[in-house]
C-alpha beads as a LAMMPS data file, in Angstrom:
LAMMPS data file: protein, C-alpha beads

296 atoms
295 bonds

1 atom types
1 bond types

-500.0 500.0 xlo xhi
-500.0 500.0 ylo yhi
-500.0 500.0 zlo zhi

Masses

1 110.0

Atoms # bond

1 1 1 125.490 -375.987 462.488
2 1 1 123.729 -377.982 459.783
3 1 1 125.200 -378.387 456.335
4 1 1 122.137 -376.779 454.750
5 1 1 122.899 -373.420 456.279
6 1 1 125.614 -371.005 455.109
7 1 1 127.443 -368.572 457.345
8 1 1 129.793 -365.647 456.748
9 1 1 131.540 -362.994 458.727
10 1 1 129.927 -359.571 458.484
11 1 1 132.420 -356.674 458.157
12 1 1 131.989 -353.853 460.607
13 1 1 131.392 -351.434 457.725
14 1 1 128.123 -353.192 456.889
15 1 1 126.755 -353.062 460.413
16 1 1 124.246 -350.260 461.062
17 1 1 124.940 -349.108 464.572
18 1 1 121.382 -347.853 464.889
19 1 1 120.118 -351.426 464.554
20 1 1 122.587 -352.939 467.032
21 1 1 120.768 -354.279 470.103
22 1 1 122.633 -354.581 473.363
23 1 1 122.546 -358.017 474.861
24 1 1 121.445 -358.148 478.422
25 1 1 122.981 -361.148 479.981
26 1 1 121.016 -360.599 483.155
27 1 1 118.045 -362.043 481.299
28 1 1 119.241 -365.576 482.118
29 1 1 116.926 -366.964 484.839
30 1 1 117.907 -369.025 487.805
31 1 1 116.885 -372.166 486.024
32 1 1 119.344 -371.593 483.244
33 1 1 116.701 -370.750 480.672
34 1 1 116.828 -367.749 478.248
35 1 1 113.984 -365.257 478.189
36 1 1 112.849 -364.288 474.724
37 1 1 116.249 -363.350 473.293
38 1 1 115.824 -361.629 469.921
39 1 1 116.570 -363.736 466.922
40 1 1 116.408 -367.057 468.805
41 1 1 113.554 -369.534 469.281
42 1 1 111.921 -369.789 472.622
43 1 1 114.355 -372.013 474.468
44 1 1 113.570 -373.177 477.953
45 1 1 115.825 -374.964 480.296
46 1 1 114.843 -378.613 480.992
47 1 1 115.294 -379.857 484.551
48 1 1 116.166 -383.296 483.342
49 1 1 118.918 -382.189 480.999
50 1 1 121.929 -384.351 480.939
51 1 1 125.326 -382.899 481.309
52 1 1 127.289 -382.639 478.132
53 1 1 130.441 -384.552 477.857
54 1 1 133.429 -382.721 479.127
55 1 1 131.824 -380.993 482.055
56 1 1 129.062 -378.538 482.691
57 1 1 127.532 -377.187 479.525
58 1 1 124.552 -377.338 477.246
59 1 1 122.956 -380.727 476.810
60 1 1 120.770 -381.588 473.857
61 1 1 117.457 -383.242 474.773
62 1 1 115.163 -385.155 472.612
63 1 1 113.069 -383.188 470.240
64 1 1 109.709 -382.065 471.430
65 1 1 106.538 -382.320 469.556
66 1 1 107.137 -378.895 468.096
67 1 1 110.240 -380.048 466.305
68 1 1 112.743 -378.119 468.438
69 1 1 115.217 -379.585 470.807
70 1 1 115.400 -378.303 474.324
71 1 1 118.735 -377.070 475.579
72 1 1 119.848 -377.384 479.144
73 1 1 122.026 -374.519 480.371
74 1 1 124.357 -374.754 483.310
75 1 1 123.180 -373.383 486.525
76 1 1 123.909 -369.867 487.593
77 1 1 126.298 -371.023 490.241
78 1 1 128.216 -373.156 487.776
79 1 1 128.388 -370.719 484.813
80 1 1 130.987 -368.012 484.922
81 1 1 129.344 -364.676 485.646
82 1 1 129.800 -362.154 482.871
83 1 1 130.010 -358.481 483.638
84 1 1 127.271 -356.759 481.683
85 1 1 129.240 -353.516 481.620
86 1 1 132.072 -355.243 479.759
87 1 1 129.653 -356.326 477.046
88 1 1 128.325 -352.883 476.245
89 1 1 129.016 -352.102 472.622
90 1 1 131.240 -349.094 471.988
91 1 1 129.052 -346.794 469.940
92 1 1 130.555 -343.847 468.148
93 1 1 129.908 -340.602 469.972
94 1 1 128.862 -339.002 466.685
95 1 1 126.120 -341.575 466.072
96 1 1 122.548 -340.330 466.395
97 1 1 121.061 -340.698 469.799
98 1 1 124.345 -340.347 471.695
99 1 1 125.082 -337.319 473.816
100 1 1 128.637 -335.909 473.743
101 1 1 129.935 -334.422 476.886
102 1 1 130.172 -330.625 476.654
103 1 1 132.914 -328.856 478.584
104 1 1 131.850 -326.093 480.834
105 1 1 131.942 -322.718 479.151
106 1 1 133.691 -319.863 480.847
107 1 1 131.088 -317.129 480.577
108 1 1 133.531 -314.388 481.469
109 1 1 135.988 -315.507 478.776
110 1 1 133.143 -315.801 476.292
111 1 1 132.056 -312.268 477.138
112 1 1 135.612 -311.001 476.607
113 1 1 135.822 -312.726 473.232
114 1 1 132.492 -311.256 472.183
115 1 1 133.571 -307.778 473.234
116 1 1 136.886 -308.179 471.423
117 1 1 135.141 -309.362 468.267
118 1 1 132.662 -306.496 468.518
119 1 1 135.481 -303.940 468.951
120 1 1 137.468 -305.376 466.057
121 1 1 134.402 -305.386 463.854
122 1 1 133.631 -301.791 464.809
123 1 1 137.214 -300.686 464.066
124 1 1 137.250 -302.498 460.739
125 1 1 133.887 -301.042 459.789
126 1 1 135.007 -297.551 460.789
127 1 1 138.215 -297.804 458.756
128 1 1 136.319 -299.199 455.789
129 1 1 133.815 -296.362 456.048
130 1 1 136.627 -293.812 456.105
131 1 1 138.254 -295.343 453.053
132 1 1 134.965 -295.393 451.184
133 1 1 134.325 -291.763 452.163
134 1 1 137.784 -290.754 450.932
135 1 1 137.263 -292.618 447.692
136 1 1 133.864 -291.007 447.159
137 1 1 135.269 -287.560 447.954
138 1 1 138.161 -288.103 445.543
139 1 1 135.739 -289.328 442.883
140 1 1 133.551 -286.245 443.373
141 1 1 136.612 -284.016 443.102
142 1 1 137.762 -285.783 439.945
143 1 1 134.298 -285.461 438.437
144 1 1 134.164 -281.795 439.406
145 1 1 137.610 -281.067 437.978
146 1 1 136.890 -282.945 434.758
147 1 1 133.433 -281.444 434.357
148 1 1 132.070 -278.404 436.146
149 1 1 135.458 -277.454 437.562
150 1 1 137.016 -277.259 434.116
151 1 1 134.193 -275.106 432.784
152 1 1 134.412 -272.854 435.828
153 1 1 138.174 -272.604 435.451
154 1 1 137.778 -271.643 431.799
155 1 1 135.231 -268.963 432.675
156 1 1 137.434 -267.630 435.462
157 1 1 140.443 -267.647 433.141
158 1 1 138.495 -265.751 430.499
159 1 1 137.300 -263.279 433.124
160 1 1 140.827 -262.766 434.430
161 1 1 142.120 -262.326 430.903
162 1 1 139.452 -259.710 430.279
163 1 1 140.269 -257.972 433.543
164 1 1 143.962 -258.036 432.724
165 1 1 143.356 -256.589 429.290
166 1 1 141.063 -253.957 430.758
167 1 1 143.587 -253.095 433.433
168 1 1 146.347 -252.753 430.867
169 1 1 144.112 -250.551 428.753
170 1 1 143.272 -248.494 431.812
171 1 1 146.954 -248.118 432.558
172 1 1 147.632 -247.085 428.987
173 1 1 144.770 -244.573 429.045
174 1 1 145.912 -243.223 432.381
175 1 1 149.475 -242.918 431.114
176 1 1 148.257 -241.123 427.997
177 1 1 146.132 -238.772 430.016
178 1 1 149.017 -238.105 432.347
179 1 1 151.308 -237.396 429.401
180 1 1 148.785 -235.035 427.840
181 1 1 148.451 -233.241 431.146
182 1 1 152.220 -232.904 431.414
183 1 1 152.307 -231.585 427.849
184 1 1 149.682 -228.952 428.600
185 1 1 151.535 -227.887 431.715
186 1 1 154.815 -227.640 429.814
187 1 1 153.203 -225.542 427.093
188 1 1 151.802 -223.106 429.618
189 1 1 155.154 -222.840 431.347
190 1 1 156.934 -222.089 428.054
191 1 1 154.382 -219.445 427.124
192 1 1 154.714 -217.794 430.468
193 1 1 158.469 -217.898 430.148
194 1 1 158.352 -216.242 426.704
195 1 1 156.071 -213.486 427.947
196 1 1 158.154 -212.720 430.965
197 1 1 161.523 -213.206 429.248
198 1 1 161.402 -212.536 425.490
199 1 1 165.191 -212.927 425.393
200 1 1 164.493 -216.670 425.422
201 1 1 163.884 -216.273 421.630
202 1 1 167.477 -215.245 420.990
203 1 1 168.761 -218.853 420.729
204 1 1 165.942 -219.566 418.250
205 1 1 166.867 -216.608 416.044
206 1 1 170.554 -217.573 416.061
207 1 1 169.735 -221.170 415.080
208 1 1 167.511 -220.025 412.187
209 1 1 170.118 -217.568 410.849
210 1 1 172.842 -220.212 411.032
211 1 1 170.725 -222.494 408.861
212 1 1 170.361 -219.942 405.981
213 1 1 172.848 -217.087 406.315
214 1 1 175.855 -218.713 407.923
215 1 1 178.108 -217.581 405.069
216 1 1 177.240 -213.853 405.492
217 1 1 174.510 -213.741 402.900
218 1 1 171.646 -211.274 403.220
219 1 1 168.695 -212.458 405.275
220 1 1 165.405 -211.137 406.557
221 1 1 164.160 -211.936 410.084
222 1 1 160.460 -211.443 410.890
223 1 1 159.291 -211.221 414.506
224 1 1 156.067 -210.479 416.313
225 1 1 155.900 -206.764 417.204
226 1 1 156.003 -207.499 420.931
227 1 1 159.034 -209.705 420.526
228 1 1 160.672 -207.259 418.118
229 1 1 160.380 -204.394 420.606
230 1 1 162.209 -206.405 423.211
231 1 1 164.846 -208.058 420.954
232 1 1 165.660 -205.319 418.413
233 1 1 168.454 -203.649 420.355
234 1 1 169.960 -206.923 421.491
235 1 1 169.937 -208.343 417.955
236 1 1 171.428 -205.202 416.319
237 1 1 174.128 -205.040 418.975
238 1 1 174.990 -208.700 418.442
239 1 1 175.183 -208.560 414.626
240 1 1 176.444 -204.946 414.227
241 1 1 175.616 -202.204 411.808
242 1 1 177.461 -203.871 408.919
243 1 1 175.364 -206.976 409.107
244 1 1 173.317 -207.996 406.046
245 1 1 170.437 -209.096 408.273
246 1 1 167.237 -207.086 408.066
247 1 1 164.978 -207.085 411.138
248 1 1 161.249 -206.676 410.447
249 1 1 158.341 -206.395 412.890
250 1 1 155.470 -208.404 411.372
251 1 1 152.038 -208.602 413.018
252 1 1 151.340 -211.721 410.956
253 1 1 153.920 -213.580 412.999
254 1 1 152.690 -215.041 416.239
255 1 1 154.405 -214.146 419.435
256 1 1 157.294 -216.484 420.028
257 1 1 157.622 -217.318 416.320
258 1 1 160.639 -216.558 414.138
259 1 1 160.757 -216.564 410.323
260 1 1 163.984 -216.259 408.397
261 1 1 164.159 -215.733 404.580
262 1 1 167.334 -215.846 402.522
263 1 1 167.950 -216.426 398.789
264 1 1 164.434 -217.677 398.142
265 1 1 164.566 -220.137 401.091
266 1 1 162.545 -219.794 404.245
267 1 1 162.880 -221.213 407.728
268 1 1 159.801 -221.168 409.909
269 1 1 161.025 -221.463 413.465
270 1 1 157.592 -220.944 414.908
271 1 1 156.604 -222.291 418.292
272 1 1 153.948 -224.543 416.797
273 1 1 156.414 -226.482 414.667
274 1 1 158.966 -226.652 417.403
275 1 1 156.335 -227.817 419.828
276 1 1 155.048 -230.518 417.476
277 1 1 158.574 -231.842 417.032
278 1 1 159.164 -231.934 420.769
279 1 1 155.952 -233.756 421.703
280 1 1 156.190 -236.164 418.730
281 1 1 159.212 -237.723 420.413
282 1 1 156.872 -238.574 423.304
283 1 1 154.268 -240.110 421.019
284 1 1 151.899 -237.177 421.320
285 1 1 150.060 -235.209 418.718
286 1 1 149.586 -231.684 419.990
287 1 1 149.879 -228.136 418.687
288 1 1 151.175 -225.062 420.305
289 1 1 147.768 -223.406 420.016
290 1 1 145.658 -226.165 421.584
291 1 1 145.614 -224.538 424.963
292 1 1 144.776 -221.145 423.549
293 1 1 141.770 -222.484 421.594
294 1 1 140.496 -224.284 424.687
295 1 1 140.861 -221.097 426.729
296 1 1 139.046 -219.091 424.058

Bonds

1 1 1 2
2 1 2 3
3 1 3 4
4 1 4 5
5 1 5 6
6 1 6 7
7 1 7 8
8 1 8 9
9 1 9 10
10 1 10 11
11 1 11 12
12 1 12 13
13 1 13 14
14 1 14 15
15 1 15 16
16 1 16 17
17 1 17 18
18 1 18 19
19 1 19 20
20 1 20 21
21 1 21 22
22 1 22 23
23 1 23 24
24 1 24 25
25 1 25 26
26 1 26 27
27 1 27 28
28 1 28 29
29 1 29 30
30 1 30 31
31 1 31 32
32 1 32 33
33 1 33 34
34 1 34 35
35 1 35 36
36 1 36 37
37 1 37 38
38 1 38 39
39 1 39 40
40 1 40 41
41 1 41 42
42 1 42 43
43 1 43 44
44 1 44 45
45 1 45 46
46 1 46 47
47 1 47 48
48 1 48 49
49 1 49 50
50 1 50 51
51 1 51 52
52 1 52 53
53 1 53 54
54 1 54 55
55 1 55 56
56 1 56 57
57 1 57 58
58 1 58 59
59 1 59 60
60 1 60 61
61 1 61 62
62 1 62 63
63 1 63 64
64 1 64 65
65 1 65 66
66 1 66 67
67 1 67 68
68 1 68 69
69 1 69 70
70 1 70 71
71 1 71 72
72 1 72 73
73 1 73 74
74 1 74 75
75 1 75 76
76 1 76 77
77 1 77 78
78 1 78 79
79 1 79 80
80 1 80 81
81 1 81 82
82 1 82 83
83 1 83 84
84 1 84 85
85 1 85 86
86 1 86 87
87 1 87 88
88 1 88 89
89 1 89 90
90 1 90 91
91 1 91 92
92 1 92 93
93 1 93 94
94 1 94 95
95 1 95 96
96 1 96 97
97 1 97 98
98 1 98 99
99 1 99 100
100 1 100 101
101 1 101 102
102 1 102 103
103 1 103 104
104 1 104 105
105 1 105 106
106 1 106 107
107 1 107 108
108 1 108 109
109 1 109 110
110 1 110 111
111 1 111 112
112 1 112 113
113 1 113 114
114 1 114 115
115 1 115 116
116 1 116 117
117 1 117 118
118 1 118 119
119 1 119 120
120 1 120 121
121 1 121 122
122 1 122 123
123 1 123 124
124 1 124 125
125 1 125 126
126 1 126 127
127 1 127 128
128 1 128 129
129 1 129 130
130 1 130 131
131 1 131 132
132 1 132 133
133 1 133 134
134 1 134 135
135 1 135 136
136 1 136 137
137 1 137 138
138 1 138 139
139 1 139 140
140 1 140 141
141 1 141 142
142 1 142 143
143 1 143 144
144 1 144 145
145 1 145 146
146 1 146 147
147 1 147 148
148 1 148 149
149 1 149 150
150 1 150 151
151 1 151 152
152 1 152 153
153 1 153 154
154 1 154 155
155 1 155 156
156 1 156 157
157 1 157 158
158 1 158 159
159 1 159 160
160 1 160 161
161 1 161 162
162 1 162 163
163 1 163 164
164 1 164 165
165 1 165 166
166 1 166 167
167 1 167 168
168 1 168 169
169 1 169 170
170 1 170 171
171 1 171 172
172 1 172 173
173 1 173 174
174 1 174 175
175 1 175 176
176 1 176 177
177 1 177 178
178 1 178 179
179 1 179 180
180 1 180 181
181 1 181 182
182 1 182 183
183 1 183 184
184 1 184 185
185 1 185 186
186 1 186 187
187 1 187 188
188 1 188 189
189 1 189 190
190 1 190 191
191 1 191 192
192 1 192 193
193 1 193 194
194 1 194 195
195 1 195 196
196 1 196 197
197 1 197 198
198 1 198 199
199 1 199 200
200 1 200 201
201 1 201 202
202 1 202 203
203 1 203 204
204 1 204 205
205 1 205 206
206 1 206 207
207 1 207 208
208 1 208 209
209 1 209 210
210 1 210 211
211 1 211 212
212 1 212 213
213 1 213 214
214 1 214 215
215 1 215 216
216 1 216 217
217 1 217 218
218 1 218 219
219 1 219 220
220 1 220 221
221 1 221 222
222 1 222 223
223 1 223 224
224 1 224 225
225 1 225 226
226 1 226 227
227 1 227 228
228 1 228 229
229 1 229 230
230 1 230 231
231 1 231 232
232 1 232 233
233 1 233 234
234 1 234 235
235 1 235 236
236 1 236 237
237 1 237 238
238 1 238 239
239 1 239 240
240 1 240 241
241 1 241 242
242 1 242 243
243 1 243 244
244 1 244 245
245 1 245 246
246 1 246 247
247 1 247 248
248 1 248 249
249 1 249 250
250 1 250 251
251 1 251 252
252 1 252 253
253 1 253 254
254 1 254 255
255 1 255 256
256 1 256 257
257 1 257 258
258 1 258 259
259 1 259 260
260 1 260 261
261 1 261 262
262 1 262 263
263 1 263 264
264 1 264 265
265 1 265 266
266 1 266 267
267 1 267 268
268 1 268 269
269 1 269 270
270 1 270 271
271 1 271 272
272 1 272 273
273 1 273 274
274 1 274 275
275 1 275 276
276 1 276 277
277 1 277 278
278 1 278 279
279 1 279 280
280 1 280 281
281 1 281 282
282 1 282 283
283 1 283 284
284 1 284 285
285 1 285 286
286 1 286 287
287 1 287 288
288 1 288 289
289 1 289 290
290 1 290 291
291 1 291 292
292 1 292 293
293 1 293 294
294 1 294 295
295 1 295 296
């Protein structure tokens, strides 16, 4: 190589594999010449080339008129034969223009994998849909409870409270009506008892006399004429002829009533007062004559 030319080694990283050209050593002809190798001048083998010192090899010939020297190559029989396959450059399989070998695909296995993936995707989608449905349902319930549900609950509670109050009032009214009915029945029973058995007034007369004339003082007892006719003999026999009690039949006294007077004091043991006292303990306001006025 001449001194005017510089040379350097080119790292493999700077070589573009797409621009690498494969040398074809079969291009050497039988005469030892080279056929249009890229990057080299047109060199032809000269038949009169002299052997280079040291054995068979290239021999430099005198320069031709074109300025180039002719090179004489050893004959095919003398040159060692190079295997072209051993000179093939190893190109990366990933480089453009190279075809990578593809293993055979098992279609049945591929089908199974696809079916498995499809089933798993379906199951995951179904579970996700269920979860989303549950979440939406829970959200709707929460919204209903916090909104419309609360208003509805308040209205229902108010309605139930009103019904409860109405029911209690109905119970109270029914109880009052039942008590009034019982009072009316009791009054009628007592009246009937007094008519059929006037002697039932005897305990009333005794109680009234004990209140005013217990010490033997003079007293006056007024009775309804019907009651007096029935009780006169029994009362005189009980108190005797020496008694200071005077028995008077008074039409102004209602049947069943008893009035006792002694020393300017008076005890009205009438049925109306006694009845009022009895029913007042039950929380009722009723007179002894209520039934009679209604009947009249």
